[in-house]
Each structure stands twice: as structure tokens, then as C-alpha cells.
N, C-alpha and C positions, 0 to 999 in steps of 0.2 A: 665355749670350750676353754679348757685350762691351757696355760702356756701361750707362747707367741702365736699370732695369726700368720705372720710372714717371717720366714727365717732365711737368711743368707749365710751359708756355711762354708767357710774356707774358699771363697771365690778367687780365682786367678785368671787373668787374661793378659796375653802379650800380643803385640803386633810387630812382626819382623824383628823379633828378638828384644823389643823394648816392652818392659812390663808396665801395663797401664793400671791393673788392679792386682794387688798382691795379698793373698791370704785374708780376704775381707770377710768378717763374720758380723752380722747384725740381726737383731730381733725387733719386730714391730708388732705392737698389740693391735687387736681389732679396734678400728675407729681412730687410731692414733695418726697424727700428722708428723712425719719425719722429714726433716730437711737434710739434704746432702750438701754440705758447705765446703768450699775449698777454692784455691786459685786455679787458673788455667793449668791443665796438665796434672791435676790432682787425682783424676780417675773418677770423678763424680758422674760425668756424662756416660762414660763406659759402663759404670755400675747401673745406671738407669737403662741403658740399652741391653744389658744382660738381663735385667728384670723383665723388660718388654719382650725379650726373645729375638731382638734384632741381631744380637751377638750370642755366640755359644761359648761358655767358659771353658778354659783349658783344664780346670780342676774346680772342685767344689759343687755345691748344689743349692737350688732354690726351692723352698717348700712353702706351700700356701694351704692353710687349714688341713695339714697333714698329708697333702698331695705333693709329690715331687714333680715339679714342672720344668726341671732343668733342660730337658730335651723336647719339651712341648712347643709346637709352633706358636707364633704370636696369637693367631686367631683362636687357638684352643685354650689359651690361658685365662680368657675373660678379664683382661685388664683394659682399663680406659687410658688413653694417652692424649695429652694436650701438648702439641709441639710448640717449639719456641716461636715459630712464625705462623702458628695457628692452622695452616694448611686448609683454609676454607676454600670452597669452590666459588669463584667470583660470578659465574654464570647462573648460580642457583640462589634462590631466596633463603632467608633464615630458616624457615620450616624445612625446606628440602635439604639444607645442609645438616640440620639436626637429625633428620630421618634417615640419612644416608646409610648408617650402619645397622638399622633395625631390620630384623627378619619379619616382624609383623607388618601388615599392609592395611590399607583402608582406614576404617574408623579407629581401629586399635592403635595404629601408628600415629594418627592425628591426635588422639588422646594423650599418648605418651609424649609427643612433641610439646603439646600444651603444658603438660605437667612439668617437664624439665625446664622449659622456658620460664615458668613461674618460679621455679626454684632459684634461678639465677636473676630474677627480677627483670625479665624481658617478656612478660605476658603480653600477648597481642602483637608481637613482632613477627609472626609467622610469614607474612607476605612482604616484609621489608627486604630490599636488596642488601646483601652484606656489604657491598661497596659504599653504601650510604651511611654505614655505622661508624661510630668513633672507635679508636683503638681499644678502649676499655670494653665497649659493647661487643666488638669482634672477639675479644678474649673470652667473654662470657658465653658467646655462641659456641666457641670451640669447647668450652667446659660442658655446656649442655649437650653437645654432640657426643662427647666422651661418656657422659652419664646416662644417655638414653638407653643403651643396651643393658643397663644395670650391672656394671662390672663389679668384680670382687675387690679390685684395687685400682686406685687412680694414680697415674704417673704424670708428673708435670715437669717439662724441660724449660728452665729459665722462664717461668710463666709471665713475668712482668718486664722483661728486658727490652721489649719493643715500645714501651710507653714512655712518654716524657715525664720528668720528675713530678710535675704538678698533678698528673693523672695517676701516677704510680701508687701513691699512698691510699687514695680513695678506692682504686681498683683492688688493692691488697685487702682492704677491709671487706669489700664485697665478695671477694674470692673466699676469704676465711669464713664469712657468714654462710655462703652457699655450701662449702664443704662440711661445716658443722651441722647444717640442716640435714644434709643427706646422711651424715655419720659414716662416711666411707673411709676406709684405711687408705692413706695417701703418702706417697713418697715424692718429693720434689727436689729439683736441683737448682742451686743458686750460687753465685759468687758474692752476693751482697749480704753482709752480716745482719743489717737491719731487717731485710726481708726474711731471712732464716729465723731470726729471733721473734719476729712478729707473727709469722705463720706457723712455725713449728712447735709442737708440744715438746719434742726433743730435737737436738741438732747433732748430726754426725760430721765431725771435721775430718776431711781427707787431705793427705799431703803425700805427693809422690806415690800414689797408688795404695797407700796404707791408711788404716784408720788410726788417727791420733787420739781421738776421744769422742765419746758420745754421752750426752747428758742434756739436762734442761738448760735453757739460756742462762739462768742464774748460776748454775754449776760451772758452765764453761767460762763465764766472765769472772766469777769469784774464786774458782778452784781449778785453774787450768792444769792439765796433766803434763804439759810440755811447754818449752819456751816458744815453739811454733804456735801453739794454741793461744798462749798468752798474748802474742803479738798480732795474731790474725783476727781475733774476735774483739779487738779494742786497741786503743792507743797504749803504748808502753814506752818507757824510757829505760835504756840500759845504763846502769850506774855502777862504777867500780865500788867494791866493798868486800867484806869478809863476814860470812855467817858464823855466829858463835853458837856452838852446840849443834847437835844433829848432823846431817850430811853437809859436806863442805860446799862452798860456792864462792866464786870470786866476782860474779856479775849479778847485780840485783835488778830484776825487772819490776818497774813501778808504774802504776797508773797515774796520769796527770792529776786526777782528783784526790789521790792519796798523798799529795804533797801540799805544803802550805808555806806561805811567807811568814816569818816570825821576826819580831823586832828585837827580842832578846831571848835569853835562855838557850837551851840546847838546840843547836842547828847542825844538820848533817852536812850541808853543803853551803858554800858561799860563792857568789858569782855576780854577773851583771845581766840585766834584762836587755836582750838584743832585738826582740820583736814582740808585737802584740797582734793577735788575730781574734776578731770578734766572733762570738757564738751566742748572740742574744745578750741576755743580762750578764753572762759570763764571758771570759776571754781565755785564750791560751797564751800564756806568756813564755816565750822561749828564753831560757837562761843558759848562759855560757859560764860554767864553773871550772875554769882552767882546762878546757878541752873536753869536758863532759858536757854535752849540749842536750837539753831536755825541755819538755813543756810542763808548765804548772797551770792547772785550771783554777781560776780564782775570780772573784768579782771584778767587773769591768774596769774599775778605777783603783784596784788594789795597789798597783805600783806603776811606775812610768818607764818607758824605754830609756835606757842609759843609766838607770838607777842600780846602785849596788844593793844586793839583797842577800838575806839569809833564808835558807830553805830547810824545813824539817820534813822528814819522811815518816808518815804515820803507819804505813803498811807496805811490806815487800810482797809482791804478788808471787814471785818465783825466783829461785836462785839457780844459777847455772855456772858451769865452768868455762863456757864458750860464749863468745860474742854472738848474739842471735842474728838470724838472717833478716832480710827486709821485712818479712811478715812474721818474724819470730825466729825460732831456731830449733835444731834437732840435737839429739845427743845430750839432753839436759841431765844434770846430776843433782837435781833437788826437787823440792815441791813448794807450793805456796806456804806462806807463813806470815806472821806479824813481826814487824821489825822491833 
């Protein structure tokens, strides 16, 4: 079909007078994986619950393949849902958990269970107790159960949050492979930038119930539409300055990798290195330039703590008239550009 497979049109939801989702519009293509990314209170989980039918919007609509499902009960939407805590039945084995939502019975159900377990690389696990599985395996059982009824759309609520860091990256790769294999349209919620960028074809950044920007990971990182997006999807430093030409701005947001130490020539800032933090072969060097404190990413032994340094800025990511918030800012008055 032409056009988006899933459309969210002007969704609004408030709880006791507090707006959780405010005029949210998004379009998702068939087979696309869309990440809803944002801090706590951004509206991402409420948006997922509106999609699932667990909440009813105060305004707006949800359309799937041309069908308005805004008022359709959850069971009638044919969406699959993987909950944050998986919601597996501990007294049932893997096969029984996966078969729980199937209308087919007998041999047909057993074949479907085998098929979806193979999709998530758990072939032969039908009789295993779910309590004997690792966290990553339980996550894949929950995914298999959601895929078994052949849903139109897959919804994931913080799918990797219960895993320890060592397991999270591997499980993320396995999850991405399984979703790609099925080719199902997927919307998932996360507060982790790395997870959103690794799993999502596109990422929708939410803040205080509103959509700040939607785009590919590259677009969000390199061309943020607001100071909030610039700060939330990567490290930024807020530096005093003045933009020449174009729209005005008095605060420059700069990525640590867009600054470099220089021995001579033009330098934007001068200061002293007050801290060094290791990140493999590179390090973040914290520089205090007369009250402006920022990080520069550079080779591990580029400079020493206590050393007087000169710093050049190669690219300004975003100009704003206001000091950004902890994760960026709102009310920005500029756009990305090259210094």
C-alpha cells in the first residue's frame, strides 16, 4: 500500500489535568522499526499504551493500514506486546507460554510454537521451564509469544531494561535480527540513546509530551532540531559566543569530538585541563576556560591534567539564546551549523 502503515494523528492524553501526550503526530512505514526515545515523563510510555489500547486518547486518532483503531479494544487491534518485565507464566514451560495467546490448538498450535521459537533462536526449548532460562532467553520467549498470533504491529516497552550491561548488547543484536527476519512493523520505548540508535530505523524524541524531532540516528545526532535534542542524544558543551550571520544565538552547543587542542594558530578558547576520563584509546578532557567548563574528546595522552591549553571549535552543532537544560534545552532560536 502507498503511504504510512501506522499513523498517529494529533494524539492528546491528560491525567488529572496533567498533559502526558500533547498533539503527537507520527507516521510509521510497513516493516519499519521506530524508537520512542525520551527521559522519564516525556510521554513515551503513555504513547505506547495509547497504541496498545490500554489508554484512550482525549483527542486524535490511530490508524493502521487505513483502519481507525482509536476506539478498538486491545484484543481487536491485533498488536503484539512485549512488556518490560516480560509477564511470563512461571508455572508454564516455554512452549505453553508461547502458545498462550493462540486460537489454534493441537498440532497447528505446536507447529506455530516451533516456528516462532526458531525465529528467536530458541528451537527445541518447548519443554524448558521459563524459570531455568537466562534473562536474555526469557526476553526472547516473550518476543516469541507476542509474534505467535501473527500481529500486525509489535510493541516493545523498554525491552532490555531488565538485563545487565554485559547481556544487553548481545540480546539487542538478537532482538534486531529476529524483528528483521519477521519484517514486522515495530514501535518500542526506551530512555537509552544507544538502544534507540542501534535498534531503530528512525527515532522519535519526546520531551514533556511533545515530539521534538523524528529522524534517522544520523539526522538526530548531526542535525538536531532543538537544543533539547542536541543534548539528549549525545554529549554537548554549552559555550558562550555570538553567531555571525543568520539567526542570532548567544550559546553555542558543541560536541566533544568537534573540539581539538591546538598548539598555535586560531583558538576559540583558552583554559586549563582539570580532569581526564578514560574511554578506551580516547579520553574526555574537562577544560575550565574562565568559568566555561566543557569536555574535549582527544587521544588518551594528548594533554595532561593541570596543563594550560588552547581549544579550537571545528563545528557548532546548535545555536540558542538560552542556557540548555540538563539534557538540552527548549525554546531554541537557531539551528545547527558550521562554526
